C-alpha positions in Angstrom: -39.9 42.7 6.9 -38.0 45.2 9.1 -38.6 48.9 8.4 -35.0 49.5 7.5 -35.1 46.8 4.9 -38.3 48.2 3.4 -36.7 51.7 3.2 -33.7 50.3 1.4 -35.9 48.5 -1.1 -38.0 51.6 -1.7 -34.8 53.7 -2.3 -33.8 51.2 -5.0 -37.2 51.3 -6.8 -36.7 54.6 -8.5 -36.6 54.0 -12.3 -33.7 56.0 -13.7 -34.1 55.1 -17.4 -36.2 52.9 -19.6 -33.3 50.3 -19.7 -33.9 49.8 -16.0 -37.5 48.9 -16.7 -36.5 46.4 -19.4 -33.9 44.8 -17.1 -36.5 44.3 -14.3 -39.1 42.9 -16.6 -36.6 40.5 -18.2 -35.5 39.3 -14.8 -39.1 38.7 -13.9 -39.6 36.7 -17.1 -36.6 34.6 -16.4 -37.7 34.0 -12.7 -41.0 32.8 -14.2 -39.1 30.2 -16.2 -39.6 31.8 -19.6 -37.7 30.2 -22.5 -39.1 32.7 -25.1 -39.1 36.4 -24.5 -40.2 39.1 -26.9 -39.5 42.9 -26.3 -41.3 45.7 -28.0 -40.0 49.3 -27.5 -41.3 52.5 -29.0 -39.5 55.9 -28.9 -36.6 54.6 -26.8 -39.0 53.2 -24.2 -40.7 56.5 -23.4 -43.8 55.6 -25.3 -44.0 51.8 -24.9 -42.1 49.0 -23.3 -43.8 45.6 -23.6 -42.3 42.3 -22.6 -44.1 39.0 -23.5 -42.9 35.7 -22.4 -43.9 32.0 -22.0 -43.1 31.9 -18.3 -45.5 30.3 -15.8 -46.7 33.5 -14.2 -47.8 34.1 -10.6 -49.5 31.4 -8.6 -53.0 32.3 -7.6 -52.1 32.0 -3.9 -49.6 34.8 -4.3 -51.9 37.3 -5.9 -52.8 39.1 -2.7 -49.1 39.2 -1.7 -48.3 40.9 -5.0 -50.4 43.9 -3.9 -48.5 44.3 -0.6 -45.8 47.0 -0.5 -42.3 45.5 -1.0 -43.5 42.0 -1.2 -40.8 39.6 -2.2 -39.7 36.1 -1.5 -36.1 36.8 -2.5 -35.0 39.3 0.1 -34.9 38.7 3.8 -32.1 41.0 5.0 -30.2 44.1 3.9 -27.3 41.8 2.9 -29.6 40.2 0.3 -29.9 43.6 -1.5 -26.2 43.4 -2.3 -26.4 39.9 -3.9 
């Protein structure tokens, strides 16, 4: 991934509020094919945000990639960040 693209992704990873965390986790659940999603929030998300779902999870071959900085299969160029 080009350095400029990595920097753009990093700039967008700042969590501004608990709702941003919930949105990201919901998107992840949907990407995993979830058809049932449960959300638990305590103290407006400052104490607890827990999302449970019945999605298929990550494939074992992708586990190492998940630990790499800015690893994604969805973004290949800066234009993809706008989509």
